[in-house]
C-alpha positions in Angstrom: 20.8 35.3 20.5 23.7 33.1 19.3 22.8 29.6 17.9 25.7 28.1 19.8 24.2 29.1 23.1 20.8 27.6 22.3 22.4 24.4 21.0 24.5 24.0 24.1 21.6 24.6 26.4 19.5 21.8 24.8 22.6 19.6 24.5 23.0 19.9 28.2 19.5 18.6 28.9 17.9 22.0 29.7 14.5 23.2 28.5 14.4 26.0 25.9 12.1 29.0 26.4 9.8 30.5 23.8 12.2 33.3 22.9 15.0 30.7 22.2 12.7 28.5 20.1 11.4 31.6 18.2 15.1 32.6 17.5 15.8 29.1 16.2 12.7 29.0 13.8 13.4 32.5 12.6 17.0 31.6 11.9 15.9 28.6 9.9 13.3 30.6 7.9 15.5 33.5 7.0 18.7 31.4 6.5 20.7 33.0 9.3 21.2 29.6 10.9 23.5 27.3 9.0 22.3 23.8 8.1 24.9 22.3 10.4 23.7 24.4 13.3 20.0 23.5 12.7 21.0 19.8 12.4 22.8 20.0 15.7 19.8 21.4 17.5 17.5 18.9 15.9 19.7 16.1 17.1 19.8 17.6 20.6 16.0 17.8 20.6 15.7 14.3 19.3 18.0 12.9 22.0 16.8 15.1 24.9 13.2 15.3 23.9 10.9 18.3 24.3 8.4 18.9 27.1 4.8 20.1 26.3 5.7 23.8 26.6 8.6 23.4 24.2 6.6 21.3 21.8 3.8 24.0 21.7 6.3 26.8 21.4 8.0 25.1 18.4 4.6 24.4 16.8 3.6 28.1 17.3 6.9 29.4 15.9 6.6 27.2 12.8 3.0 28.2 12.3 3.9 31.9 12.5 6.8 31.5 10.2 4.3 31.8 7.3 0.8 32.6 6.2 -2.3 31.7 8.3 -5.3 31.4 6.1 -8.3 33.5 6.7 -11.7 31.8 6.2 -13.6 34.2 8.5 -16.0 35.1 5.6 -17.1 31.5 5.2 -20.0 31.0 7.6 -19.9 27.1 7.8 -17.7 25.5 10.4 -14.3 24.6 9.0 -12.7 21.1 9.5 -10.0 18.9 8.1 -8.6 15.4 8.4 -5.0 14.3 8.4 -3.5 10.9 8.1 0.0 9.8 9.1 0.1 7.8 5.9 -0.2 4.2 4.8 -0.7 1.8 1.8 -3.9 2.3 -0.1 -4.9 5.1 2.3 -7.3 7.1 0.1 -10.0 8.2 2.5 -9.5 12.0 2.0 -11.1 11.7 -1.5 -14.2 10.3 0.1 -14.3 12.3 3.4 -14.0 15.7 1.8 -17.2 15.4 -0.3 -19.1 13.5 2.4 -18.4 16.2 5.0 -18.9 19.1 2.5 -22.3 17.6 1.5 -23.3 17.8 5.2 -22.5 21.5 5.5 -18.9 21.7 6.7 -16.3 23.6 4.7 -13.1 21.5 4.2 -9.9 23.4 3.3 -7.7 20.3 2.9 -4.0 20.9 2.4 -2.4 17.6 1.4 1.0 16.1 0.6 2.7 13.9 -2.0 3.8 10.4 -1.5 7.3 9.4 -0.6 8.6 5.8 -0.1 5.9 3.2 0.3 3.1 5.5 1.3 0.9 7.2 -1.3 0.1 11.0 -1.4 -3.3 12.5 -1.9 -1.9 15.0 -4.4 -0.5 12.3 -6.6 -3.8 10.4 -6.6 -5.7 13.6 -7.6 -3.3 14.3 -10.4 -4.2 11.0 -11.9 -7.4 12.7 -12.9 -6.8 14.4 -16.2 -6.3 18.1 -15.8 -6.8 18.2 -12.0 -4.9 21.2 -10.6 -3.5 20.9 -7.1 -1.2 23.9 -7.4 -3.6 26.6 -6.2 -2.9 30.1 -5.0 -4.3 31.1 -1.6 -7.0 33.1 -3.4 -8.0 30.2 -5.7 -8.0 27.8 -2.8 -10.3 30.0 -0.8 -12.7 30.6 -3.7 -13.0 26.9 -4.4 -13.9 26.2 -0.8 -16.6 28.8 -1.0 -17.9 27.5 -4.3 -18.2 23.8 -3.7 -17.5 23.2 0.0 -14.0 21.8 -0.2 -10.6 22.2 -1.9 -7.7 19.8 -2.1 -4.3 21.4 -2.7 -0.6 21.3 -1.9 1.2 23.4 0.7 2.2 26.7 -0.7 5.7 28.2 0.0 4.0 30.7 2.3 2.5 28.1 4.7 4.8 27.0 7.5 8.0 27.5 5.4 10.2 26.5 8.4 8.7 23.0 8.2 9.9 22.3 4.7 13.5 23.2 5.7 13.4 21.4 9.0 11.8 18.2 7.5 14.5 18.0 4.8 17.2 18.2 7.4 15.4 15.7 9.8 15.2 13.2 6.9 18.9 13.6 6.2 20.1 13.4 9.8 17.9 10.5 11.1 15.9 12.7 13.4 12.4 12.0 11.9 11.2 9.5 14.6 10.6 12.1 17.3 7.0 12.6 18.5 7.5 16.3 19.4 9.1 17.1 16.1 6.4 15.1 14.2 3.7 17.0 16.1 5.2 20.4 15.3 5.5 19.5 11.7 2.0 18.2 11.2 0.2 20.7 13.4 2.0 23.8 12.1 0.6 23.1 8.7 -2.9 22.1 9.9 -3.3 25.0 12.3 -2.4 27.4 9.4 -5.8 26.4 7.9 -7.5 28.3 10.7 -9.9 25.3 11.5 -12.7 24.8 14.0 -12.0 21.1 14.1 -9.4 18.5 13.1 -9.6 14.7 13.0 -6.4 12.8 12.8 -6.0 9.2 11.5 -2.9 7.7 13.1 -1.9 4.5 11.4 -0.3 1.5 13.2 1.0 -1.8 11.9 3.3 -3.3 9.3 2.7 -0.5 6.7 2.6 2.4 9.0 5.2 4.9 10.2 4.3 4.0 13.8 4.5 0.2 13.6 3.8 -0.4 17.3 0.3 0.4 18.7 1.7 2.1 21.9 3.8 4.5 19.7 0.8 5.3 17.6 -1.3 6.0 20.7 1.4 8.3 22.1 1.6 10.2 18.9 -2.2 10.5 18.7 -2.4 11.8 22.3 0.4 14.4 21.6 -1.3 15.6 18.4 -4.6 16.0 20.2 -3.1 17.9 23.1 -1.4 20.3 20.8 -4.5 20.9 18.6 -6.8 21.5 21.6 -4.2 23.8 23.2 -4.4 26.0 20.1 -8.2 26.2 20.3 -8.9 23.6 17.5 -11.3 20.8 18.6 -9.0 17.9 17.9 -9.6 14.1 18.0 -7.6 11.2 16.8 -8.5 7.7 15.6 -5.9 4.9 15.5 -6.5 2.7 12.5 -5.0 -0.5 11.3 -2.3 -0.6 8.7 -1.4 -4.3 9.0 -2.8 -4.8 5.6 -3.5 -2.4 2.7 -6.6 -0.3 3.1 -9.4 -1.4 0.7 -9.1 -2.9 -2.7 -6.5 -1.0 -4.6 -3.0 0.4 -4.1 -1.8 2.9 -6.7 -2.9 6.4 -7.7 -5.5 6.0 -10.5 -6.7 2.7 -9.1 -7.3 4.3 -5.7 -9.3 7.2 -7.3 -11.3 4.6 -9.2 -12.1 2.9 -5.9 -13.2 6.2 -4.3 -15.5 7.1 -7.2 -17.0 3.6 -7.1 -17.7 4.1 -3.4 -19.2 7.6 -3.9 -21.4 6.0 -6.7 -22.7 3.5 -4.1 -21.0 0.7 -6.0 -18.9 -0.6 -3.1 -17.9 -4.2 -3.2 -16.7 -6.4 -0.3 -13.0 -5.6 -0.7 -13.7 -1.8 -0.6 -15.7 -2.0 2.6 -12.8 -1.2 4.9 -12.1 2.0 3.0 -15.8 3.1 3.3 -16.0 2.2 7.0 -12.9 4.1 7.9 -14.0 7.1 5.8 -17.4 7.2 7.5 -15.9 6.9 11.0 -13.5 9.8 10.4 -16.1 11.9 8.7 -18.6 11.3 11.4 -16.2 12.6 14.1 -15.6 15.7 12.0 -19.3 16.5 12.0 -19.7 16.0 15.7 -16.7 18.2 16.5 -18.3 20.9 14.2 -21.7 20.7 16.0 -23.5 19.4 12.9 -24.5 16.3 14.8 -24.7 15.6 18.5 -23.7 11.9 18.4 -21.6 9.6 16.3 -24.7 7.6 15.5 -26.6 10.7 14.3 -23.5 11.8 12.3 -23.2 8.5 10.5 -26.9 8.6 9.6 -26.4 12.1 8.0 -23.4 10.8 6.1 -25.2 7.7 4.9 -28.0 9.9 3.5 -25.6 12.2 1.4 -23.8 9.1 0.2 -27.0 7.2 -0.8 -28.6 10.2 -2.4 -25.6 11.0 -4.6 -25.1 14.4 -2.9 -21.5 13.5 -2.0 -20.7 12.4 -5.5 -22.2 15.6 -6.8 -19.9 17.6 -4.5 -16.9 15.6 -5.8 -18.0 16.4 -9.4 -18.2 20.1 -8.5 -14.8 20.1 -7.0 -13.2 18.3 -10.0 -14.7 20.9 -12.3 -13.5 23.8 -10.0 -10.0 22.4 -10.1 -10.1 21.9 -13.9 -10.2 18.1 -13.8 -12.1 15.7 -16.0 -15.4 15.3 -14.1 -16.6 12.6 -16.5 -14.9 10.1 -14.2 -17.9 10.5 -11.9 -20.2 9.0 -14.6 -17.6 6.6 -16.0 -14.9 5.8 -13.5 -13.3 3.3 -15.9 -11.8 6.3 -17.7 -9.2 6.3 -14.9 -7.9 2.9 -15.9 -5.2 2.7 -18.5 -6.2 0.3 -21.2 -2.5 -0.3 -22.0 -1.6 -1.6 -18.5 -0.8 -5.3 -18.1 -2.6 -7.3 -15.4 -0.5 -10.1 -13.8 -2.1 -12.4 -11.2 -0.2 -13.1 -8.0 -1.0 -16.7 -6.9 -0.6 -18.5 -3.6 2.2 -21.0 -3.5 0.4 -23.2 -0.9 -2.8 -23.5 1.0 -3.6 -22.0 4.4 -4.9 -19.0 6.2 -3.5 -15.5 5.8 -1.9 -14.9 9.2 -0.2 -11.6 8.3 0.5 -9.3 5.4 3.8 -7.4 5.0 2.0 -4.1 4.0 5.3 -2.3 3.6 6.5 -4.8 1.0 3.3 -4.3 -1.0 3.6 -0.5 -0.9 7.3 -0.7 -1.8 6.6 -3.1 -4.7 4.1 -0.6 -6.2 6.7 2.2 -5.7 9.4 0.1 -7.4 7.4 -0.1 -10.7 6.7 3.6 -10.7 3.6 4.0 -8.5 5.5 6.0 -5.9 8.7 7.9 -5.5 11.9 7.0 -3.7 13.3 10.5 -4.2 11.2 13.7 -4.1 12.0 14.5 -7.8 11.0 11.0 -9.1 8.1 10.9 -11.7 5.0 8.9 -11.0 3.3 6.4 -13.2 -0.3 6.9 -12.2 -1.6 3.7 -13.9 0.5 1.1 -12.1 -0.6 -0.5 -8.8 -2.0 -3.6 -7.1 -5.4 -5.1 -6.5 -5.9 -6.8 -3.2 -8.0 -10.0 -3.2 -7.2 -11.5 0.2 -7.2 -10.1 3.7 -5.8 -11.3 7.1 -7.9 -14.3 8.2 -9.0 -15.4 4.7 -8.5 -19.0 3.7 -6.4 -19.5 0.6 -6.1 -22.5 -1.7 -2.8 -23.2 -3.5 -2.9 -21.5 -6.9 -5.7 -19.1 -5.8 -5.3 -15.4 -6.5 -3.8 -13.3 -3.8 -3.9 -10.1 -5.8 -3.3 -8.6 -9.3 -0.3 -6.4 -10.3 -1.2 -3.6 -12.8 2.0 -2.8 -14.6 3.5 -1.7 -17.9 5.1 -5.0 -19.0 5.9 -8.5 -17.7 9.4 -7.5 -16.7 7.9 -5.2 -14.1 5.7 -8.0 -12.8 8.7 -10.3 -12.6 10.6 -7.7 -10.7 8.1 -7.5 -7.8 5.9 -10.6 -8.3 7.7 -12.9 -5.8 7.9 -10.2 -3.2 4.2 -9.5 -3.5 3.4 -13.2 -3.1 5.8 -13.5 -0.1 4.1 -10.5 1.6 1.3 -12.9 2.5 2.3 -15.0 5.5 0.2 -18.3 5.4 -0.4 -20.6 8.4 -2.3 -23.7 9.1 -4.7 -22.1 11.5 -6.9 -19.0 11.2 -5.3 -16.2 13.2 -6.8 -14.9 16.4 -8.8 -11.6 15.8 -6.4 -8.6 15.9 -6.9 -5.0 16.6 -8.5 -3.6 13.5 -9.8 -0.3 12.3 -10.7 2.0 15.2 -9.8 3.1 18.6 -10.4 6.7 19.8 -7.3 8.3 21.3 -7.1 11.4 23.5 -9.4 14.2 22.2 -12.8 15.6 22.6 -15.4 13.8 24.8 -18.7 13.0 23.1 -21.4 10.4 22.9 -20.7 7.4 20.8 
């Protein structure tokens, strides 16, 4: 089947059949399709769109381009959570031990940060010794031993996705819902799950800035997950301000450990609330609880009893990290970092926060990467002190930059301050935190 014929068919607005999509993905995986041919078809898909059958066929072909994990010898139900990414988005580190402590196995394949959004793997690697580069056998053994494992995608899982994403990034074809769905779901379906909960972000720091776009993506992801026999539900959550108290790798792990230790302060509450909401839906989909209310009660018990913290400790030990952070989370904080206060230039109410600017600022001083090969400084970051709706007095602290020197603070200080949009009146209440999208139907 010639690439030119498949490209021409999609270029002319016609739908591709499963055989043609399989030929495309096979050609990408084995290198028989040239990059310029792959890019041409991606652009035709971007412009012409994909219908539901095409989207599912593409997802299935990408899924079958590599290894599908076998957890059939693990008796517990298997579930995972995926986030579309945001600033200060650290919930995976709380959700995995919470859900595992309630009796669900969580094989969580995660990614690295790029641009203004943080990556779960980078956060984990701020724990001394923590190994995210696990073989399939190691990954499976750790899930069996402590209930969950957190690792990166191996070369054998959905290999077509890695090639396709690199070309989409280079050819401005990233913002396509069908292509996004195929990319996300081909990796998640390879985990052979019983249930999947998706956290689709919307707002100034999200990939999908507009609520309607986020809702459409959430619905498409759910349709595909359920079509493949995985109970799938999505939650749309607010990314119009950073999530929780900290942005930056080691700082975010510090926040998560404090929460698991039941030492949550007011600024960390949004992190905890979203983590519980997502975890609760995972338990219901797995049949561990009948209602969201019952599920949240179970989660609260394993949190307050310390069972979730103990699961996190076990996981860190299994993945060769320094588990002493569970007893002394301050170990995560670099004593050599410089803390520089960002102060309000005037008085008023916080009407909006440019979350993208805050994420980009942390990346600029080494807390994220602009290019895939960039190194990460785990210690740098930002502490959020004010949220949307808060009243601020001139000279009051908006946040604190954790950096290596004053030059770094001067580089981003003004942008961090200007990220807070102050007005004379308190803003009207905005959409915040949660809205269920298309997915499973159950009692609230």
